[in-house]
C-alpha positions as CSV (number, residue, x, y, z in Angstrom):
1,X,143.8,103.1,44.7
2,X,140.2,102.2,45.3
3,X,138.8,99.0,47.0
4,X,135.9,97.1,46.0
5,X,133.4,99.3,47.8
6,X,134.9,102.5,46.6
7,X,136.8,103.3,49.9
8,X,140.5,103.9,49.5
9,X,143.0,102.4,51.9
10,X,144.0,106.0,53.2
11,X,140.3,106.6,54.0
12,X,140.0,103.3,55.9
13,X,143.2,104.0,58.0
14,X,141.8,107.5,58.8
15,X,138.5,106.0,59.8
16,X,140.1,103.4,62.1
17,X,142.2,106.1,63.7
18,X,139.2,108.3,64.3
19,X,137.4,105.4,66.1
20,X,140.4,104.6,68.1
21,X,140.7,108.4,69.1
22,X,137.1,108.6,70.0
23,X,137.4,105.4,72.0
24,X,140.2,106.8,74.1
25,X,138.6,110.1,74.5
26,X,135.5,108.7,75.8
27,X,137.0,106.0,77.9
28,X,135.3,107.3,81.1
29,X,131.9,107.3,79.4
30,X,131.9,103.8,77.6
31,X,130.2,102.0,80.6
32,X,127.2,104.4,80.8
33,X,126.9,104.4,77.0
34,X,126.8,100.7,77.0
35,X,124.3,100.4,79.8
36,X,122.0,103.0,78.3
37,X,122.2,101.2,74.9
38,X,121.3,97.9,76.5
39,X,118.3,99.5,78.3
40,X,117.2,101.0,74.9
41,X,117.4,97.8,73.2
42,X,115.5,95.9,75.9
43,X,112.9,98.6,75.8
44,X,112.6,98.5,72.0
45,X,112.8,94.6,71.6
46,X,111.7,93.0,74.9
47,X,112.6,89.4,75.6
48,X,109.7,86.8,75.3
49,X,109.4,86.0,78.9
50,X,108.6,89.7,79.7
51,X,105.9,90.0,77.0
52,X,104.1,86.7,78.0
53,X,103.4,85.7,74.6
54,X,102.9,82.0,74.0
55,X,103.2,80.4,70.7
56,X,105.2,83.3,69.0
57,X,102.0,85.3,68.3
58,X,99.7,87.4,70.4
59,X,96.0,86.6,70.0
60,X,93.8,89.6,69.5
61,X,90.3,89.2,70.8
62,X,87.9,91.3,69.0
63,X,84.3,92.1,70.3
64,X,81.5,91.3,67.8
65,X,80.3,94.5,65.9
66,X,76.6,95.3,66.4
67,X,74.5,96.4,63.6
68,X,73.5,99.5,65.5
69,X,76.1,102.1,66.0
70,X,76.3,104.3,69.1
71,X,75.9,107.4,67.0
72,X,72.2,106.8,66.9
73,X,71.9,107.8,70.7
74,X,72.9,111.2,72.0
75,X,76.0,111.1,74.3
76,X,74.3,112.7,77.2
77,X,70.8,113.9,78.3
78,X,70.1,117.5,77.9
79,X,69.1,118.7,81.5
80,X,67.6,122.1,82.1
81,X,69.5,124.6,84.1
82,X,68.5,124.6,87.8
83,X,69.5,127.4,90.4
84,X,70.0,126.0,93.8
85,X,69.1,128.7,96.5
86,X,71.7,129.3,99.2
87,X,70.7,129.1,102.8
88,X,73.0,131.7,104.3
89,X,71.6,135.3,104.7
90,X,74.5,137.3,105.9
91,X,74.2,141.0,104.9
92,X,77.8,141.6,105.8
93,X,79.2,139.7,102.9
94,X,79.1,141.3,99.4
95,X,76.8,139.7,96.9
96,X,79.8,139.4,94.4
97,X,83.3,138.1,94.7
């Protein structure tokens, strides 16, 4: 005998008993699960007073785009390699590390 959604009465009873059994076996963990679930929901869907959005929509300010792109200029100057001479003349220390 099938219900409208294709689930028999026996399957429905077994599902309800399974949920009741899980509830009683996890009765010590239900409070942390509820708290973590609430934190997750608040993180995923923050309330409006936290996001500070007025009028229902956030306004996005875009800078005007210039006709020149930054690709025309090099990113940094090419500086020739310079050697800075050390001032310590100690013959006891090795020349290499």
